[in-house]
C-alpha positions as CSV (number, residue, x, y, z in Angstrom):
1,Q,-15.8,21.5,-40.7
2,V,-17.5,18.4,-39.5
3,Q,-17.1,15.4,-41.9
4,L,-18.5,11.9,-41.7
5,V,-17.4,9.4,-44.3
6,E,-19.1,6.0,-44.5
7,S,-17.7,2.9,-46.3
8,G,-18.3,-0.8,-46.5
9,G,-21.6,-1.0,-48.3
10,G,-22.2,-3.3,-51.2
11,L,-24.2,-6.2,-52.6
12,V,-24.6,-9.3,-50.4
13,Q,-26.7,-12.4,-50.5
14,P,-29.4,-13.1,-47.9
15,G,-27.8,-14.5,-44.7
16,G,-24.5,-12.7,-45.5
17,S,-22.6,-10.1,-43.5
18,L,-21.2,-6.6,-44.1
19,R,-19.3,-4.2,-41.9
20,L,-19.9,-0.5,-42.3
21,S,-17.4,2.1,-41.1
22,C,-17.8,5.8,-40.4
23,V,-14.8,8.0,-39.9
24,A,-15.6,11.3,-38.2
25,S,-13.4,14.5,-38.3
26,G,-13.7,18.1,-37.5
27,R,-14.6,18.1,-33.9
28,T,-14.5,16.0,-30.8
29,F,-17.1,13.2,-31.0
30,N,-16.3,11.5,-27.7
31,Y,-19.1,13.0,-25.5
32,F,-22.2,12.7,-27.6
33,P,-24.1,9.9,-29.4
34,M,-23.3,8.6,-32.8
35,G,-25.7,6.5,-34.8
36,W,-26.6,4.7,-37.9
37,F,-29.8,5.3,-39.8
38,R,-31.1,3.9,-43.1
39,Q,-33.5,4.9,-45.8
40,A,-35.1,2.7,-48.4
41,P,-36.6,4.1,-51.6
42,G,-39.9,5.9,-50.9
43,Q,-39.6,5.5,-47.1
44,E,-38.6,7.8,-44.3
45,R,-35.1,7.6,-42.7
46,E,-35.3,5.2,-39.8
47,F,-33.1,4.5,-36.8
48,V,-30.9,1.5,-36.9
49,A,-28.4,1.7,-34.0
50,A,-26.7,4.2,-31.8
51,I,-23.8,4.3,-29.3
52,S,-23.4,6.8,-26.4
53,W,-20.1,8.2,-25.1
54,K,-20.4,5.7,-22.2
55,I,-20.5,2.9,-24.8
56,I,-24.2,2.2,-24.2
57,T,-25.7,0.7,-27.3
58,Y,-29.2,1.0,-28.7
59,Y,-30.9,-0.9,-31.5
60,A,-34.0,-0.9,-33.5
61,D,-36.1,-4.0,-32.8
62,S,-35.8,-5.0,-36.5
63,V,-32.0,-5.4,-36.2
64,K,-31.6,-6.4,-32.6
65,G,-29.5,-9.6,-32.3
66,R,-28.2,-9.3,-35.9
67,F,-26.4,-5.9,-35.9
68,T,-23.7,-4.6,-33.6
69,I,-22.5,-1.0,-33.3
70,S,-19.1,-0.2,-31.8
71,K,-16.5,2.5,-31.9
72,D,-12.7,2.7,-31.7
73,N,-10.9,3.9,-28.6
74,A,-10.3,7.4,-30.0
75,G,-14.1,7.7,-30.6
76,N,-13.8,9.0,-34.1
77,T,-14.6,5.8,-36.0
78,V,-18.0,4.0,-35.6
79,Y,-18.7,0.6,-37.0
80,L,-21.9,-1.3,-37.8
81,Q,-21.4,-5.1,-38.1
82,M,-24.4,-6.5,-39.9
83,N,-25.0,-10.3,-39.8
84,S,-27.9,-12.4,-41.1
85,L,-28.8,-9.8,-43.6
86,A,-32.2,-10.0,-45.3
87,P,-33.7,-8.3,-48.3
88,E,-35.6,-5.9,-46.1
89,D,-32.3,-4.5,-44.9
90,T,-31.7,-3.1,-48.3
91,A,-31.3,0.7,-48.0
92,V,-28.8,3.6,-48.0
93,Y,-27.1,3.6,-44.6
94,Y,-26.2,6.9,-43.0
95,C,-23.8,7.7,-40.2
96,A,-24.8,10.5,-37.9
97,A,-23.3,12.5,-35.0
98,A,-25.0,14.6,-32.4
99,Q,-23.8,17.6,-30.4
100,Q,-26.2,17.1,-27.5
101,L,-27.7,14.4,-25.4
102,G,-31.2,13.2,-26.0
103,A,-33.3,10.5,-27.5
104,V,-30.8,8.6,-29.6
105,M,-33.5,7.1,-31.8
106,N,-34.7,10.5,-32.9
107,V,-33.3,11.6,-36.3
108,R,-33.6,15.3,-35.2
109,L,-31.0,14.8,-32.4
110,Y,-28.2,14.5,-35.0
111,D,-26.7,17.6,-36.7
112,S,-24.1,16.0,-38.9
113,W,-24.6,13.3,-41.5
114,G,-22.5,11.3,-43.9
115,Q,-23.2,10.9,-47.6
116,G,-24.6,7.4,-47.2
117,T,-23.5,4.0,-48.4
118,Q,-25.7,1.6,-50.3
119,V,-26.4,-1.8,-48.9
120,T,-28.3,-4.3,-51.2
121,V,-29.3,-7.7,-50.0
122,S,-30.3,-9.9,-52.9
123,S,-29.8,-13.3,-54.3
């Protein structure tokens, strides 16, 4: 059974940083993309960042230069380092894993999802 478990969310002041982690288990994740998405209340789930098996990274324009996605050597833990956080970054952040190649920004590419971790940016 595939399982994705996120951690690292919380409350942070504007300009602060958080590091999210996602531990994946249940199958080999090395050969397909993994990504982070977020969903704010009343809004659709949106792409944040993704990393391919060749360690090519992709970012939404809104987080480019502030967020960094990475993964460990085993390929089963994905991180999202978030710097210069702003109130508009407040959302539930979800880790996702795909079993196929494709458009990494498309939510429909991913077949496995974590339970989400809340990130709140507020003074």
